[in-house]
N, C-alpha and C positions, 0 to 999 in steps of 0.2 A: 392233212389236218387230223389231229385227234378227236376223239368223240367228245361231245360237250354236254352240258347239263342243258335242261330245258329252259334254264335261266337267261341263256344266251340269245334266245329269240322269242319267247313267249311275252315278256314285256312290251317288246316292240310290234308284237301282234295285236295285242290289246289296245295299245295306244293307236294304231294305225288301221284298226278295223280290218283285220284279215286273220286268219286261222292257219295254223300249222297243222298238216295231216299226220296222225300216227298211222302207219301202215304195217299190219302185223308180218312178221318174218316167221314163215312156216319151214322154208327150206332155202337152198341156194337160189332156185330160180325167182322165187319171193324176192327175194333180196336183191338181185341183179335188176328185177323189172322195175322195182321201186327206185333204186339208185339211178338207172339210167333215165327213166322220167325226170327225176330230181334234177339231173346234170342238164338235161334240155332246157327244162323251166326255170334254171338257177334258184332252186327252192331249198330253204332249210325242210328237215322232215324228221320224223321219229320213229325208228324201228321198234314195234310193240312186239315183246315175247311174252306169250302165256306161260304158265307153269308147264301146260300141256306139250306145248312147241319146245320149251326147254328140256324137258324129259326125251323128247322125240330127237332133237337135234345133238344134244349135249352141250353143257355150258361152254366149255372150251371152243367148240366149232362155232357156237352162236357168237361169241365175242370176236372171234378171229375173222368170221365173215363181216362182222359190223366194222372192225377197224381197218380191214381191206377196202370197204367201201368208202369210208371215210378217207383214206389215204388217197383213192383212186380219184374221188369227186371234187376235193377240196371244199366241200360244203359242211355248214354247221350240222350234224347229225347227231342226235341222242339216242342212246341204246336204253330202252325203257321195259323193265319188268311190269307187265300188265296184270292187273288183279292179283297181286301177291297175298298170299294168305296169312302170312306170318312174319315175325321179326327175323326168324332164321333164314327163310328164303331170300328176304330182302337184304340180309348181310352176305349171304352168300354170293348173290348178285353183284354186289358193290364190290367185293374182294377180288370177283372175277374180272372186274373191268367195266361193269354197267355204270351209265353215267347218270341214270335216274332210275326211280323205282316208283311203283304204285303200291300202296297199301289199301285193300279194300276190306274194310272193317264195317262194311255197311250192314252186315247181317248180325253184328253185335248190337247191345243195346246201346244208346247215344253216349252215355257217360264212359263206357268202356272203349267204343270207337276213339273217342278222343284221346283217352289214356294210352291206347296201343298205338295211334297214329303219332302222337306226341314223342313216344319213345324212338320211334324209328325216324322222324323228323330230325330229332337230336343227334342221332348218330351220321345219318345221312350228309346232314349240313357240316358236320365236322370234316367229312372227307370231300366236300364240294359237289355233293350228288344232290339233285332236286327230287322234290318228292310230290306226287299226286295222291290226294285222299279222295274219298267218295262219302257221299252221304245221300240217304234215301234207297231204294231198292229198283234199279232197272231191270226191266222183264227180258224174256228171251232166253236164249241159250249161249253160254260161253264155256267152251271146254265141258267140264263135266257138271256145271252149274247150271241150274234150269229153274227159272222163276216165271210162273204164268201170271197172266195179267190181273188176275184177282188179288195175287200177292205182290205185285208191284206197287212200290209206296211212292208218292211224290216228295220230294225234298220240301222241308219248311224253310222258308227263308231267315227266320229268326235263328233257326238252329244252325244253319248253314253260316250265317255270319260269326255266331259264336264258335263255331267249330273252326273256322279259320284264325280266328283272334286267340285261341286257345293251343292250336297246334302249330301253326305258323308254315302250312304247306304252300307249294310254289304254284300248285294248280288243283282246282277243285271241280270234281266231277259230282254233279248233282242230278237226281233223277226229275227229270221235266217231261217225260211223256214219251221218249224214244225207248227202244228195245234192241237188244242183241240179236243179231240174225237178220234175215229179211222179213220185211213187214207182210202180214196176210189180211191186215184190214187198214182202216183209215189212220193215218199219222196225224197225231195232235201234240204239238211242242206248246208247253207253256211259257210262252215269252216273258209272262208278267213275272215269274219265279226268277228267271235269269236276270232281269233288269232290276229286280228288288235286291238281290245279292251283289250283283256287280256294282250298284251304287255305293255300296259300304264296305267292299274289300278290295283291295289294289291288285289281286292276281286274277288271271281268266279263268272261266267257266270252261270246264271239258264237256264235250257232247259225246256221250257213247253211244253206239247203235246209229251211226252215220249211213250205214247201207241202206240203200232203198229210200231215203228220205227226199222227196222232192226238192228240186234246186232252189226254188223260190224260198223254201221254208229254211233250208240252209243259210241262204243269204241274209235272211231275216235274224236268224239264231245269231250269225258273226255281228251283224250291227246292234243286237242286243248284249253283246258282250261275251260270246263264245271264242275262245282264242285257240282252242285245240279241239280236232275231231277225230275220232277214232274209224277207221275203215279196215275191214277184214272180208266180211262175207262175200261183197261183190268181187273181190279178186280170186277168192275160192270158186265162186260160181263161173267167173270167166275162164279160169284155169281148167276146172273140170270140164265145162262144156267143150273146150277145145280137144282136149284129149279123148273124150267120148267121140267126138265127131270123126278125128283122125282115124283111131283103131276102128270105128264103125265101117268106115269106107276100105280099110286094108287090115285084116285080120291076120296077115303075115308079118306086121311090123314088130319086130323085137327090139330095136334100138330106141332106148328112151329118148335120144336126142332128138328123134324124128317127132315125137309130139310134145316134148317138153320145149323145144325152141319155139313153135308156134303159141304154146300155152303162155310162155315168158312174153310174147310180143303182146298177147292180148291183155295181161295183166298190165304190161306198160301202158298202153292205151288207157286202161281205167286210172290209173293214178295219176297220169297228166289231165285227165278230165277233171278230176278232184282237186288237183293243184290248182288249177285254173279257176274253178268254182270257189275254192276256199281263198283266192286272192294272194296267194303266197308266192307266186311267179315273180322272179327278179327281186325277191327280198332276202337273198342269201347274202 
């Protein structure tokens, strides 16, 4: 099965009150773990690729891995640029074979964010590629971008509604209290913002910073209208913990397969648990 746009499954997710997971691909083992978990759960999913991961893996390898996963699995899989910073990187990804892109213009003034996002939507939609936009400032660390709690800004419902109406994005990430990375304090999701926006726009809300959020809060967010949830840090934590453990027990290991194989298994378990939590099992 070829890679698909997020529009192949996000409308169904919103209508049926489940969420599709975006699991970031950082190398081959991440891709294998995510795909194998989704195959067992019969779930659609999204490979998220940040600009940092793109530089690390190379765009050709990234697309080839994702296409191989789609062919092997037979599942609806989107290959999605995560937090794209400009028009050029979005177009580069689309030309290379990405089926979805995100433009993160949240650090620009509101009117400029609309104008820039609208330009990318027009070009992407002409090629059958879905687009995610972002409004408000989500705290935490994502690649080289760091936003502390004081500078994180919640999205305003009226602006989010206008943003959708003027850009025509296929999914909208809004700042509702979550943060990239693992939480150090109490998590507080502003469900009222989600509900106010979802009531006025037809596309699902995206929850960034899904790692470390309590399960009951995730379920409530999905019921409120979240249809896409991003997970990366929990997989990174699981992968690194296993590698540290294996090498800590035997300093003579030099074969990377000896520690990457159990690391892959640990990530697969994380992804399966998330898929079940999001309610996307058997939705492929």
